[in-house]
KENUGU-553913 format. One record per atom (N, C-alpha, C): residue number from 1; residue in one letter; atom name; x negated, y negated, z negated. Coordinates in nm, 2 decimals. Layout:
N
+-----+----+----+--------+--------+--------+
:   i : aa : at :     c1 :     c2 :     c3 :
+-----+----+----+--------+--------+--------+
: NUM :  A : CA :      X :      Y :      Z :
...
+-----+----+----+--------+--------+--------+
//
This chain:
122
+-----+----+----+--------+--------+--------+
:   i : aa : at :     c1 :     c2 :     c3 :
+-----+----+----+--------+--------+--------+
:   1 :  M :  N : -13.78 :   9.08 : -21.14 :
:   1 :  M : CA : -13.70 :   8.99 : -21.05 :
:   1 :  M :  C : -13.79 :   8.93 : -20.95 :
:   2 :  A :  N : -13.91 :   8.88 : -20.99 :
:   2 :  A : CA : -14.00 :   8.82 : -20.90 :
:   2 :  A :  C : -14.04 :   8.91 : -20.78 :
:   3 :  A :  N : -14.06 :   9.04 : -20.81 :
:   3 :  A : CA : -14.10 :   9.13 : -20.71 :
:   3 :  A :  C : -14.00 :   9.14 : -20.60 :
:   4 :  K :  N : -13.87 :   9.15 : -20.64 :
:   4 :  K : CA : -13.76 :   9.16 : -20.55 :
:   4 :  K :  C : -13.75 :   9.03 : -20.46 :
:   5 :  E :  N : -13.76 :   8.92 : -20.52 :
:   5 :  E : CA : -13.75 :   8.79 : -20.45 :
:   5 :  E :  C : -13.86 :   8.78 : -20.35 :
:   6 :  L :  N : -13.98 :   8.82 : -20.39 :
:   6 :  L : CA : -14.10 :   8.81 : -20.30 :
:   6 :  L :  C : -14.08 :   8.91 : -20.18 :
:   7 :  G :  N : -14.04 :   9.03 : -20.21 :
:   7 :  G : CA : -14.01 :   9.13 : -20.11 :
:   7 :  G :  C : -13.90 :   9.09 : -20.01 :
:   8 :  Q :  N : -13.80 :   9.03 : -20.06 :
:   8 :  Q : CA : -13.69 :   8.98 : -19.98 :
:   8 :  Q :  C : -13.74 :   8.87 : -19.88 :
:   9 :  R :  N : -13.82 :   8.78 : -19.94 :
:   9 :  R : CA : -13.88 :   8.67 : -19.85 :
:   9 :  R :  C : -13.97 :   8.73 : -19.74 :
:  10 :  L :  N : -14.06 :   8.82 : -19.78 :
:  10 :  L : CA : -14.15 :   8.88 : -19.68 :
:  10 :  L :  C : -14.07 :   8.95 : -19.57 :
:  11 :  R :  N : -13.97 :   9.03 : -19.61 :
:  11 :  R : CA : -13.89 :   9.10 : -19.51 :
:  11 :  R :  C : -13.82 :   9.00 : -19.42 :
:  12 :  E :  N : -13.76 :   8.90 : -19.48 :
:  12 :  E : CA : -13.68 :   8.80 : -19.41 :
:  12 :  E :  C : -13.76 :   8.73 : -19.30 :
:  13 :  V :  N : -13.88 :   8.68 : -19.34 :
:  13 :  V : CA : -13.97 :   8.61 : -19.25 :
:  13 :  V :  C : -14.02 :   8.71 : -19.14 :
:  14 :  R :  N : -14.06 :   8.83 : -19.18 :
:  14 :  R : CA : -14.11 :   8.93 : -19.08 :
:  14 :  R :  C : -14.00 :   8.95 : -18.98 :
:  15 :  E :  N : -13.88 :   8.98 : -19.02 :
:  15 :  E : CA : -13.77 :   9.01 : -18.93 :
:  15 :  E :  C : -13.73 :   8.89 : -18.84 :
:  16 :  L :  N : -13.73 :   8.77 : -18.90 :
:  16 :  L : CA : -13.70 :   8.65 : -18.82 :
:  16 :  L :  C : -13.81 :   8.63 : -18.71 :
:  17 :  K :  N : -13.93 :   8.67 : -18.73 :
:  17 :  K : CA : -14.03 :   8.66 : -18.63 :
:  17 :  K :  C : -14.03 :   8.78 : -18.54 :
:  18 :  G :  N : -13.94 :   8.88 : -18.57 :
:  18 :  G : CA : -13.93 :   8.99 : -18.48 :
:  18 :  G :  C : -14.05 :   9.08 : -18.48 :
:  19 :  L :  N : -14.12 :   9.09 : -18.60 :
:  19 :  L : CA : -14.24 :   9.17 : -18.62 :
:  19 :  L :  C : -14.21 :   9.30 : -18.69 :
:  20 :  S :  N : -14.28 :   9.41 : -18.65 :
:  20 :  S : CA : -14.26 :   9.54 : -18.72 :
:  20 :  S :  C : -14.35 :   9.54 : -18.84 :
:  21 :  L :  N : -14.33 :   9.64 : -18.93 :
:  21 :  L : CA : -14.42 :   9.65 : -19.04 :
:  21 :  L :  C : -14.56 :   9.66 : -19.00 :
:  22 :  A :  N : -14.59 :   9.74 : -18.90 :
:  22 :  A : CA : -14.73 :   9.77 : -18.86 :
:  22 :  A :  C : -14.79 :   9.64 : -18.80 :
:  23 :  A :  N : -14.71 :   9.56 : -18.73 :
:  23 :  A : CA : -14.76 :   9.44 : -18.67 :
:  23 :  A :  C : -14.80 :   9.33 : -18.77 :
:  24 :  V :  N : -14.75 :   9.34 : -18.89 :
:  24 :  V : CA : -14.78 :   9.25 : -19.00 :
:  24 :  V :  C : -14.89 :   9.31 : -19.08 :
:  25 :  A :  N : -14.88 :   9.44 : -19.11 :
:  25 :  A : CA : -14.97 :   9.51 : -19.20 :
:  25 :  A :  C : -15.11 :   9.52 : -19.15 :
:  26 :  K :  N : -15.13 :   9.55 : -19.02 :
:  26 :  K : CA : -15.26 :   9.57 : -18.97 :
:  26 :  K :  C : -15.35 :   9.44 : -18.98 :
:  27 :  P :  N : -15.30 :   9.33 : -18.93 :
:  27 :  P : CA : -15.39 :   9.21 : -18.94 :
:  27 :  P :  C : -15.40 :   9.16 : -19.09 :
:  28 :  A :  N : -15.31 :   9.20 : -19.18 :
:  28 :  A : CA : -15.32 :   9.17 : -19.32 :
:  28 :  A :  C : -15.41 :   9.27 : -19.39 :
:  29 :  D :  N : -15.47 :   9.36 : -19.32 :
:  29 :  D : CA : -15.56 :   9.46 : -19.38 :
:  29 :  D :  C : -15.49 :   9.54 : -19.48 :
:  30 :  M :  N : -15.37 :   9.60 : -19.45 :
:  30 :  M : CA : -15.30 :   9.68 : -19.54 :
:  30 :  M :  C : -15.22 :   9.79 : -19.46 :
:  31 :  S :  N : -15.17 :   9.89 : -19.53 :
:  31 :  S : CA : -15.10 :   9.99 : -19.45 :
:  31 :  S :  C : -14.95 :   9.94 : -19.44 :
:  32 :  P :  N : -14.88 :   9.99 : -19.34 :
:  32 :  P : CA : -14.74 :   9.96 : -19.33 :
:  32 :  P :  C : -14.66 :  10.01 : -19.46 :
:  33 :  T :  N : -14.70 :  10.12 : -19.51 :
:  33 :  T : CA : -14.64 :  10.17 : -19.64 :
:  33 :  T :  C : -14.66 :  10.08 : -19.75 :
:  34 :  A :  N : -14.77 :  10.02 : -19.76 :
:  34 :  A : CA : -14.80 :   9.92 : -19.87 :
:  34 :  A :  C : -14.71 :   9.80 : -19.85 :
:  35 :  L :  N : -14.70 :   9.75 : -19.73 :
:  35 :  L : CA : -14.61 :   9.64 : -19.70 :
:  35 :  L :  C : -14.47 :   9.67 : -19.73 :
:  36 :  Q :  N : -14.42 :   9.79 : -19.69 :
:  36 :  Q : CA : -14.29 :   9.83 : -19.72 :
:  36 :  Q :  C : -14.26 :   9.83 : -19.87 :
:  37 :  K :  N : -14.35 :   9.88 : -19.95 :
:  37 :  K : CA : -14.33 :   9.88 : -20.09 :
:  37 :  K :  C : -14.32 :   9.73 : -20.14 :
:  38 :  L :  N : -14.40 :   9.64 : -20.09 :
:  38 :  L : CA : -14.39 :   9.50 : -20.13 :
:  38 :  L :  C : -14.25 :   9.45 : -20.09 :
:  39 :  E :  N : -14.21 :   9.48 : -19.97 :
:  39 :  E : CA : -14.07 :   9.43 : -19.93 :
:  39 :  E :  C : -13.96 :   9.49 : -20.01 :
:  40 :  R :  N : -13.98 :   9.61 : -20.06 :
:  40 :  R : CA : -13.87 :   9.67 : -20.15 :
:  40 :  R :  C : -13.88 :   9.62 : -20.29 :
:  41 :  G :  N : -13.98 :   9.54 : -20.32 :
:  41 :  G : CA : -13.99 :   9.49 : -20.46 :
:  41 :  G :  C : -14.05 :   9.59 : -20.56 :
:  42 :  E :  N : -14.12 :   9.69 : -20.50 :
:  42 :  E : CA : -14.18 :   9.80 : -20.58 :
:  42 :  E :  C : -14.32 :   9.76 : -20.64 :
:  43 :  V :  N : -14.38 :   9.65 : -20.60 :
:  43 :  V : CA : -14.51 :   9.61 : -20.65 :
:  43 :  V :  C : -14.49 :   9.49 : -20.74 :
:  44 :  E :  N : -14.52 :   9.51 : -20.87 :
:  44 :  E : CA : -14.50 :   9.40 : -20.97 :
:  44 :  E :  C : -14.60 :   9.29 : -20.96 :
:  45 :  S :  N : -14.73 :   9.32 : -20.94 :
:  45 :  S : CA : -14.83 :   9.22 : -20.93 :
:  45 :  S :  C : -14.92 :   9.23 : -20.81 :
:  46 :  P :  N : -14.87 :   9.19 : -20.69 :
:  46 :  P : CA : -14.95 :   9.20 : -20.57 :
:  46 :  P :  C : -15.08 :   9.11 : -20.58 :
:  47 :  S :  N : -15.18 :   9.16 : -20.52 :
:  47 :  S : CA : -15.31 :   9.09 : -20.52 :
:  47 :  S :  C : -15.29 :   8.95 : -20.46 :
:  48 :  P :  N : -15.35 :   8.84 : -20.52 :
:  48 :  P : CA : -15.35 :   8.71 : -20.45 :
:  48 :  P :  C : -15.42 :   8.72 : -20.32 :
:  49 :  H :  N : -15.52 :   8.80 : -20.30 :
:  49 :  H : CA : -15.59 :   8.82 : -20.17 :
:  49 :  H :  C : -15.49 :   8.87 : -20.07 :
:  50 :  R :  N : -15.42 :   8.97 : -20.11 :
:  50 :  R : CA : -15.32 :   9.03 : -20.02 :
:  50 :  R :  C : -15.21 :   8.93 : -19.98 :
:  51 :  L :  N : -15.16 :   8.85 : -20.08 :
:  51 :  L : CA : -15.06 :   8.75 : -20.05 :
:  51 :  L :  C : -15.12 :   8.64 : -19.95 :
:  52 :  H :  N : -15.25 :   8.61 : -19.97 :
:  52 :  H : CA : -15.31 :   8.51 : -19.88 :
:  52 :  H :  C : -15.31 :   8.56 : -19.74 :
:  53 :  R :  N : -15.35 :   8.69 : -19.72 :
:  53 :  R : CA : -15.36 :   8.75 : -19.59 :
:  53 :  R :  C : -15.22 :   8.75 : -19.53 :
:  54 :  L :  N : -15.12 :   8.79 : -19.60 :
:  54 :  L : CA : -14.98 :   8.80 : -19.55 :
:  54 :  L :  C : -14.93 :   8.66 : -19.51 :
:  55 :  A :  N : -14.96 :   8.56 : -19.60 :
:  55 :  A : CA : -14.92 :   8.42 : -19.56 :
:  55 :  A :  C : -14.98 :   8.38 : -19.43 :
:  56 :  K :  N : -15.11 :   8.41 : -19.40 :
:  56 :  K : CA : -15.17 :   8.38 : -19.28 :
:  56 :  K :  C : -15.10 :   8.45 : -19.16 :
:  57 :  V :  N : -15.08 :   8.58 : -19.18 :
:  57 :  V : CA : -15.02 :   8.66 : -19.07 :
:  57 :  V :  C : -14.88 :   8.61 : -19.04 :
:  58 :  L :  N : -14.80 :   8.58 : -19.14 :
:  58 :  L : CA : -14.66 :   8.54 : -19.12 :
:  58 :  L :  C : -14.65 :   8.39 : -19.10 :
:  59 :  D :  N : -14.76 :   8.31 : -19.12 :
:  59 :  D : CA : -14.75 :   8.17 : -19.10 :
:  59 :  D :  C : -14.65 :   8.11 : -19.20 :
:  60 :  I :  N : -14.67 :   8.14 : -19.33 :
:  60 :  I : CA : -14.59 :   8.09 : -19.43 :
:  60 :  I :  C : -14.68 :   8.04 : -19.55 :
:  61 :  S :  N : -14.62 :   7.97 : -19.64 :
:  61 :  S : CA : -14.69 :   7.91 : -19.75 :
:  61 :  S :  C : -14.75 :   8.01 : -19.85 :
:  62 :  Y :  N : -14.88 :   8.01 : -19.87 :
:  62 :  Y : CA : -14.94 :   8.09 : -19.97 :
:  62 :  Y :  C : -14.89 :   8.05 : -20.11 :
:  63 :  R :  N : -14.88 :   7.93 : -20.13 :
:  63 :  R : CA : -14.83 :   7.87 : -20.26 :
:  63 :  R :  C : -14.70 :   7.93 : -20.29 :
:  64 :  D :  N : -14.61 :   7.93 : -20.19 :
:  64 :  D : CA : -14.47 :   7.98 : -20.22 :
:  64 :  D :  C : -14.47 :   8.13 : -20.25 :
:  65 :  L :  N : -14.56 :   8.21 : -20.18 :
:  65 :  L : CA : -14.57 :   8.35 : -20.21 :
:  65 :  L :  C : -14.62 :   8.37 : -20.35 :
:  66 :  M :  N : -14.72 :   8.29 : -20.39 :
:  66 :  M : CA : -14.77 :   8.31 : -20.52 :
:  66 :  M :  C : -14.66 :   8.28 : -20.63 :
:  67 :  K :  N : -14.58 :   8.18 : -20.61 :
:  67 :  K : CA : -14.48 :   8.15 : -20.70 :
:  67 :  K :  C : -14.37 :   8.26 : -20.70 :
:  68 :  L :  N : -14.34 :   8.31 : -20.59 :
:  68 :  L : CA : -14.24 :   8.42 : -20.58 :
:  68 :  L :  C : -14.29 :   8.55 : -20.65 :
:  69 :  A :  N : -14.42 :   8.57 : -20.64 :
:  69 :  A : CA : -14.48 :   8.68 : -20.71 :
:  69 :  A :  C : -14.50 :   8.67 : -20.86 :
:  70 :  G :  N : -14.46 :   8.55 : -20.91 :
:  70 :  G : CA : -14.47 :   8.53 : -21.05 :
:  70 :  G :  C : -14.60 :   8.47 : -21.11 :
:  71 :  Y :  N : -14.68 :   8.43 : -21.02 :
:  71 :  Y : CA : -14.81 :   8.37 : -21.06 :
:  71 :  Y :  C : -14.79 :   8.22 : -21.10 :
:  72 :  I :  N : -14.86 :   8.18 : -21.19 :
:  72 :  I : CA : -14.86 :   8.04 : -21.23 :
:  72 :  I :  C : -14.93 :   7.95 : -21.12 :
:  73 :  V :  N : -14.86 :   7.86 : -21.07 :
:  73 :  V : CA : -14.91 :   7.78 : -20.96 :
:  73 :  V :  C : -14.90 :   7.63 : -21.01 :
:  74 :  P :  N : -15.01 :   7.56 : -21.00 :
:  74 :  P : CA : -15.01 :   7.42 : -21.05 :
:  74 :  P :  C : -14.91 :   7.34 : -20.97 :
:  75 :  R :  N : -14.85 :   7.25 : -21.04 :
:  75 :  R : CA : -14.74 :   7.16 : -20.98 :
:  75 :  R :  C : -14.81 :   7.07 : -20.87 :
:  76 :  E :  N : -14.73 :   7.05 : -20.77 :
:  76 :  E : CA : -14.77 :   6.95 : -20.67 :
:  76 :  E :  C : -14.75 :   6.81 : -20.73 :
:  77 :  D :  N : -14.82 :   6.71 : -20.68 :
:  77 :  D : CA : -14.80 :   6.57 : -20.72 :
:  77 :  D :  C : -14.65 :   6.53 : -20.71 :
:  78 :  Q :  N : -14.60 :   6.56 : -20.60 :
:  78 :  Q : CA : -14.46 :   6.52 : -20.57 :
:  78 :  Q :  C : -14.38 :   6.64 : -20.51 :
:  79 :  P :  N : -14.32 :   6.72 : -20.60 :
:  79 :  P : CA : -14.25 :   6.84 : -20.55 :
:  79 :  P :  C : -14.13 :   6.79 : -20.46 :
:  80 :  D :  N : -14.11 :   6.87 : -20.36 :
:  80 :  D : CA : -14.00 :   6.84 : -20.27 :
:  80 :  D :  C : -13.91 :   6.95 : -20.26 :
:  81 :  P :  N : -13.80 :   6.96 : -20.34 :
:  81 :  P : CA : -13.71 :   7.07 : -20.34 :
:  81 :  P :  C : -13.64 :   7.09 : -20.20 :
:  82 :  A :  N : -13.62 :   6.98 : -20.13 :
:  82 :  A : CA : -13.56 :   6.99 : -20.00 :
:  82 :  A :  C : -13.64 :   7.07 : -19.91 :
:  83 :  R :  N : -13.77 :   7.06 : -19.92 :
:  83 :  R : CA : -13.87 :   7.13 : -19.83 :
:  83 :  R :  C : -13.85 :   7.28 : -19.86 :
:  84 :  E :  N : -13.84 :   7.32 : -19.98 :
:  84 :  E : CA : -13.83 :   7.46 : -20.01 :
:  84 :  E :  C : -13.69 :   7.52 : -19.97 :
:  85 :  R :  N : -13.59 :   7.44 : -19.98 :
:  85 :  R : CA : -13.45 :   7.48 : -19.93 :
:  85 :  R :  C : -13.45 :   7.50 : -19.78 :
:  86 :  G :  N : -13.52 :   7.41 : -19.71 :
:  86 :  G : CA : -13.52 :   7.42 : -19.57 :
:  86 :  G :  C : -13.62 :   7.51 : -19.51 :
:  87 :  N :  N : -13.71 :   7.57 : -19.59 :
:  87 :  N : CA : -13.82 :   7.65 : -19.54 :
:  87 :  N :  C : -13.77 :   7.77 : -19.46 :
:  88 :  V :  N : -13.67 :   7.84 : -19.51 :
:  88 :  V : CA : -13.62 :   7.96 : -19.44 :
:  88 :  V :  C : -13.55 :   7.92 : -19.31 :
:  89 :  L :  N : -13.48 :   7.81 : -19.31 :
:  89 :  L : CA : -13.41 :   7.76 : -19.19 :
:  89 :  L :  C : -13.52 :   7.72 : -19.09 :
:  90 :  L :  N : -13.62 :   7.65 : -19.13 :
:  90 :  L : CA : -13.73 :   7.61 : -19.04 :
:  90 :  L :  C : -13.79 :   7.73 : -18.98 :
:  91 :  Q :  N : -13.82 :   7.83 : -19.06 :
:  91 :  Q : CA : -13.88 :   7.95 : -19.00 :
:  91 :  Q :  C : -13.79 :   8.02 : -18.90 :
:  92 :  A :  N : -13.66 :   8.02 : -18.93 :
:  92 :  A : CA : -13.56 :   8.08 : -18.84 :
:  92 :  A :  C : -13.56 :   8.00 : -18.70 :
:  93 :  L :  N : -13.56 :   7.87 : -18.71 :
:  93 :  L : CA : -13.56 :   7.79 : -18.59 :
:  93 :  L :  C : -13.68 :   7.79 : -18.51 :
:  94 :  S :  N : -13.80 :   7.82 : -18.58 :
:  94 :  S : CA : -13.92 :   7.82 : -18.51 :
:  94 :  S :  C : -13.97 :   7.96 : -18.46 :
:  95 :  S :  N : -13.89 :   8.06 : -18.50 :
:  95 :  S : CA : -13.93 :   8.19 : -18.47 :
:  95 :  S :  C : -13.92 :   8.23 : -18.32 :
:  96 :  E :  N : -13.83 :   8.16 : -18.25 :
:  96 :  E : CA : -13.83 :   8.18 : -18.11 :
:  96 :  E :  C : -13.76 :   8.06 : -18.05 :
:  97 :  K :  N : -13.78 :   8.04 : -17.93 :
:  97 :  K : CA : -13.72 :   7.92 : -17.86 :
:  97 :  K :  C : -13.57 :   7.93 : -17.85 :
:  98 :  L :  N : -13.50 :   7.83 : -17.89 :
:  98 :  L : CA : -13.36 :   7.82 : -17.88 :
:  98 :  L :  C : -13.31 :   7.77 : -17.75 :
:  99 :  T :  N : -13.20 :   7.82 : -17.70 :
:  99 :  T : CA : -13.15 :   7.77 : -17.57 :
:  99 :  T :  C : -13.08 :   7.64 : -17.60 :
: 100 :  D :  N : -13.05 :   7.56 : -17.50 :
: 100 :  D : CA : -12.97 :   7.44 : -17.52 :
: 100 :  D :  C : -12.84 :   7.46 : -17.58 :
: 101 :  E :  N : -12.77 :   7.57 : -17.54 :
: 101 :  E : CA : -12.64 :   7.61 : -17.59 :
: 101 :  E :  C : -12.65 :   7.64 : -17.74 :
: 102 :  E :  N : -12.76 :   7.72 : -17.78 :
: 102 :  E : CA : -12.77 :   7.75 : -17.92 :
: 102 :  E :  C : -12.80 :   7.62 : -18.00 :
: 103 :  M :  N : -12.88 :   7.53 : -17.95 :
: 103 :  M : CA : -12.90 :   7.40 : -18.02 :
: 103 :  M :  C : -12.77 :   7.32 : -18.04 :
: 104 :  A :  N : -12.69 :   7.32 : -17.93 :
: 104 :  A : CA : -12.57 :   7.25 : -17.94 :
: 104 :  A :  C : -12.47 :   7.31 : -18.04 :
: 105 :  D :  N : -12.47 :   7.45 : -18.04 :
: 105 :  D : CA : -12.38 :   7.52 : -18.14 :
: 105 :  D :  C : -12.43 :   7.49 : -18.28 :
: 106 :  L :  N : -12.56 :   7.49 : -18.30 :
: 106 :  L : CA : -12.61 :   7.47 : -18.44 :
: 106 :  L :  C : -12.58 :   7.32 : -18.48 :
: 107 :  A :  N : -12.60 :   7.23 : -18.39 :
: 107 :  A : CA : -12.56 :   7.09 : -18.43 :
: 107 :  A :  C : -12.42 :   7.07 : -18.46 :
: 108 :  E :  N : -12.33 :   7.14 : -18.38 :
: 108 :  E : CA : -12.19 :   7.13 : -18.41 :
: 108 :  E :  C : -12.15 :   7.20 : -18.54 :
: 109 :  F :  N : -12.21 :   7.31 : -18.57 :
: 109 :  F : CA : -12.19 :   7.38 : -18.70 :
: 109 :  F :  C : -12.23 :   7.29 : -18.81 :
: 110 :  L :  N : -12.35 :   7.23 : -18.80 :
: 110 :  L : CA : -12.40 :   7.15 : -18.91 :
: 110 :  L :  C : -12.31 :   7.03 : -18.93 :
: 111 :  A :  N : -12.26 :   6.97 : -18.83 :
: 111 :  A : CA : -12.17 :   6.85 : -18.84 :
: 111 :  A :  C : -12.04 :   6.90 : -18.91 :
: 112 :  F :  N : -11.99 :   7.02 : -18.87 :
: 112 :  F : CA : -11.87 :   7.07 : -18.93 :
: 112 :  F :  C : -11.89 :   7.09 : -19.09 :
: 113 :  K :  N : -12.00 :   7.15 : -19.12 :
: 113 :  K : CA : -12.03 :   7.18 : -19.26 :
: 113 :  K :  C : -12.05 :   7.05 : -19.34 :
: 114 :  R :  N : -12.11 :   6.95 : -19.28 :
: 114 :  R : CA : -12.13 :   6.82 : -19.35 :
: 114 :  R :  C : -11.99 :   6.75 : -19.37 :
: 115 :  A :  N : -11.91 :   6.76 : -19.27 :
: 115 :  A : CA : -11.77 :   6.70 : -19.28 :
: 115 :  A :  C : -11.69 :   6.77 : -19.39 :
: 116 :  Q :  N : -11.70 :   6.90 : -19.40 :
: 116 :  Q : CA : -11.64 :   6.98 : -19.51 :
: 116 :  Q :  C : -11.69 :   6.93 : -19.64 :
: 117 :  A :  N : -11.82 :   6.92 : -19.66 :
: 117 :  A : CA : -11.87 :   6.87 : -19.79 :
: 117 :  A :  C : -11.83 :   6.73 : -19.82 :
: 118 :  A :  N : -11.82 :   6.64 : -19.72 :
: 118 :  A : CA : -11.78 :   6.51 : -19.74 :
: 118 :  A :  C : -11.64 :   6.50 : -19.79 :
: 119 :  K :  N : -11.55 :   6.58 : -19.73 :
: 119 :  K : CA : -11.41 :   6.59 : -19.78 :
: 119 :  K :  C : -11.40 :   6.64 : -19.92 :
: 120 :  R :  N : -11.48 :   6.74 : -19.95 :
: 120 :  R : CA : -11.48 :   6.80 : -20.08 :
: 120 :  R :  C : -11.53 :   6.71 : -20.19 :
: 121 :  D :  N : -11.64 :   6.64 : -20.15 :
: 121 :  D : CA : -11.70 :   6.55 : -20.25 :
: 121 :  D :  C : -11.64 :   6.41 : -20.25 :
: 122 :  G :  N : -11.57 :   6.38 : -20.15 :
: 122 :  G : CA : -11.52 :   6.24 : -20.13 :
: 122 :  G :  C : -11.39 :   6.21 : -20.20 :
+-----+----+----+--------+--------+--------+
//
Protein backbone atom coordinates (compact mmCIF):
# COMPACT_ATOMS: atom_id res chain seq x y z
CA UNK A 1 0.00 0.00 0.00
CA UNK A 2 2.83 2.43 0.85
CA UNK A 3 4.42 1.97 -2.57
CA UNK A 4 1.13 2.84 -4.33
CA UNK A 5 0.60 5.96 -2.21
CA UNK A 6 4.17 7.10 -2.78
CA UNK A 7 3.88 6.53 -6.52
CA UNK A 8 0.58 8.36 -6.69
CA UNK A 9 2.04 11.39 -4.87
CA UNK A 10 5.13 11.48 -7.09
CA UNK A 11 3.06 11.34 -10.27
CA UNK A 12 0.56 13.88 -8.94
CA UNK A 13 3.25 16.44 -8.13
CA UNK A 14 5.19 15.81 -11.35
CA UNK A 15 2.05 16.29 -13.44
CA UNK A 16 0.97 19.38 -11.48
CA UNK A 17 4.32 20.91 -12.28
CA UNK A 18 3.95 19.93 -15.94
CA UNK A 19 7.13 17.87 -15.96
CA UNK A 20 7.87 14.78 -18.05
CA UNK A 21 9.33 11.60 -16.60
CA UNK A 22 12.67 12.46 -18.19
CA UNK A 23 12.62 16.03 -16.85
CA UNK A 24 12.40 14.69 -13.30
CA UNK A 25 14.46 11.52 -13.67
CA UNK A 26 17.60 13.07 -15.15
CA UNK A 27 18.32 15.62 -12.38
CA UNK A 28 17.36 12.97 -9.80
CA UNK A 29 20.10 10.77 -11.29
CA UNK A 30 17.80 7.95 -12.34
CA UNK A 31 16.27 6.60 -15.51
CA UNK A 32 12.76 7.55 -16.64
CA UNK A 33 11.92 3.83 -16.47
CA UNK A 34 12.95 3.68 -12.79
CA UNK A 35 10.81 6.74 -12.03
CA UNK A 36 7.89 5.22 -13.92
CA UNK A 37 8.18 2.05 -11.79
CA UNK A 38 8.16 4.18 -8.64
CA UNK A 39 5.06 6.04 -9.85
CA UNK A 40 3.29 2.75 -10.59
CA UNK A 41 3.99 1.53 -7.06
CA UNK A 42 6.23 -1.29 -8.29
CA UNK A 43 9.15 -0.43 -5.96
CA UNK A 44 8.54 -1.62 -2.41
CA UNK A 45 11.57 -0.01 -0.70
CA UNK A 46 12.96 2.92 -2.67
CA UNK A 47 16.35 4.18 -1.56
CA UNK A 48 16.24 7.11 0.87
CA UNK A 49 18.94 8.72 -1.30
CA UNK A 50 16.70 8.44 -4.35
CA UNK A 51 13.75 9.87 -2.41
CA UNK A 52 15.94 12.76 -1.28
CA UNK A 53 16.95 13.58 -4.85
CA UNK A 54 13.32 13.36 -6.02
CA UNK A 55 12.20 15.65 -3.18
CA UNK A 56 14.74 18.25 -4.29
CA UNK A 57 13.83 18.02 -7.97
CA UNK A 58 10.07 18.19 -7.29
CA UNK A 59 10.45 20.72 -4.46
CA UNK A 60 8.46 18.61 -2.01
CA UNK A 61 9.04 17.36 1.52
CA UNK A 62 11.64 14.60 1.86
CA UNK A 63 10.07 13.72 5.21
CA UNK A 64 6.66 13.20 3.56
CA UNK A 65 8.18 10.99 0.86
CA UNK A 66 9.94 8.90 3.50
CA UNK A 67 6.65 8.42 5.40
CA UNK A 68 4.80 7.51 2.21
CA UNK A 69 7.52 4.97 1.38
CA UNK A 70 6.88 3.29 4.73
CA UNK A 71 10.04 4.38 6.49
CA UNK A 72 9.91 5.22 10.18
CA UNK A 73 10.22 8.96 10.53
CA UNK A 74 10.67 10.62 13.93
CA UNK A 75 7.68 12.66 15.02
CA UNK A 76 7.85 16.40 14.75
CA UNK A 77 7.52 18.39 17.98
CA UNK A 78 4.17 19.77 16.91
CA UNK A 79 2.61 17.84 14.02
CA UNK A 80 0.32 19.90 11.85
CA UNK A 81 -2.29 17.71 10.09
CA UNK A 82 -3.68 20.76 8.30
CA UNK A 83 -0.30 21.31 6.65
CA UNK A 84 -0.32 17.78 5.23
CA UNK A 85 -3.92 18.09 4.00
CA UNK A 86 -3.14 21.35 2.26
CA UNK A 87 0.15 20.19 0.79
CA UNK A 88 -1.30 18.96 -2.51
CA UNK A 89 -3.44 22.07 -2.85
CA UNK A 90 -0.47 24.33 -2.20
CA UNK A 91 1.56 22.47 -4.80
CA UNK A 92 -1.26 22.83 -7.31
CA UNK A 93 -1.62 26.54 -6.63
CA UNK A 94 2.11 27.20 -6.87
CA UNK A 95 2.76 25.04 -9.93
CA UNK A 96 1.94 27.90 -12.28
CA UNK A 97 0.70 31.45 -12.03
CA UNK A 98 -3.07 31.70 -11.74
CA UNK A 99 -5.02 34.34 -13.61
CA UNK A 100 -7.19 36.82 -11.72
CA UNK A 101 -10.25 35.00 -13.06
CA UNK A 102 -8.95 31.64 -11.82
CA UNK A 103 -8.24 33.13 -8.37
CA UNK A 104 -11.76 34.58 -8.20
CA UNK A 105 -13.27 31.24 -9.29
CA UNK A 106 -11.29 29.37 -6.64
CA UNK A 107 -12.31 31.83 -3.93
CA UNK A 108 -15.95 31.53 -4.99
CA UNK A 109 -15.80 27.73 -4.99
CA UNK A 110 -14.15 27.66 -1.55
CA UNK A 111 -16.83 29.98 -0.13
CA UNK A 112 -19.52 27.72 -1.64
CA UNK A 113 -17.96 24.56 -0.13
CA UNK A 114 -17.61 26.20 3.28
CA UNK A 115 -21.24 27.38 3.20
CA UNK A 116 -22.32 23.81 2.34
CA UNK A 117 -20.31 22.43 5.26
CA UNK A 118 -21.73 25.05 7.63
CA UNK A 119 -25.31 24.10 6.64
CA UNK A 120 -24.54 20.41 7.04
CA UNK A 121 -22.78 20.85 10.41
CA UNK A 122 -24.96 23.65 11.72
